[in-house]
C-alpha angles and dihedrals in degrees: 000000000000126000109273115258090232090059091054091049092050092050093049089049090055091050093048090054094048113101092192090056093054094045091051094042094051092051092047091048091051091054090046089054090050089048092054101037100025093119090060099046102042109109092213138023104284091207090058096217118193096030115244100215092168090067098040118144095002115170120245109288143156091279097041105030094192098027129243134282131236092286095046094256118150109255095207092052092050093048092051092046091045091061090076094057098049095041094048096046096042094046094047092048092049092049091049093048093046094051094047094040093048093050092048094044091051091050096046095042095048098041096049120167122074093345090057092049095048097045092043091056090049091050091049090053092054092046091056091068116082113250098234093046091051090050093049093050093048095045091048087064097038098039125234109302136134097244091049092052091050093049095044096049091042092052092046090052092049098081092043093054092039091058092052094046091046091056091051092048091050089057094046093047090068095055126103098247091060091047090050091051091050091049089052085056093238111173119256097251090054092049092047101045102027104033108025104026096063089052094053093042091102091058091050093049092051092047091049094053092046094048091049090064091049090047093054092050092046094049091052094043091053090048091050090052093049098255098106133077133328114295089238091067116082106250128166096218092047092048090058092045092052095049111030089094089063091063091087089059092054095256098132103149099077087058104033099053097048087046090053090049090052092048094048093051097043093046092046092051090048091051090054091045093051092048092048090048091052092047092053096046 
């Protein structure tokens, strides 16, 4: 049984009237545009090859609006180019975690019984370990690479999303339309994916938007700690890690501006997530 069209219209109406949703959405869209077209809008080569040591650690000026780093690379260009890395990795990890978590949550919630008890205890065990620590341990074994970061964050998100979906499925399983489908002897995959899944879609959408904000922060935290991507790739977390030691010398711009980029994106995603959550309540 699909979600009524009127319900969808009402939720979209709530979103359209939400100022916080539009503020967050505009900022996210701007960063998405930079992630897609960053190579065409960066004023300088973000890789900074060859290094321009004569212009290293220049203050923000008319030529370099956000200054340069310790290798003479333009900070603005590296921030714009770094949007692609964080957006791609965070989005891919969230999609992976949502797909796996939804499938697992549907299975556990619908099956119930011993399977529910066993898998729920396993999920609780995974949830007891802090996200960043889990990522650090896994990436220590796998080595710092983009695919590894995506897989690790996606797998860590899986039990979190599964628990939420499981709770929603447990509520839906008691309703009449599920009982009617069982009386018709519909097979379990049909009941799960045709009958129940559309009715827990709102929970999944909300969970996706919330997890996306966490994924962005986790990707950048791992990069800052040295467990992210290659140092040759522009990355906001890595930019801060490479330059925070220069703060004592008064060189604040290579740290402040990447930090502002991180804050703007994380806050914008959280604004969208909060608005979506309110619309689906």
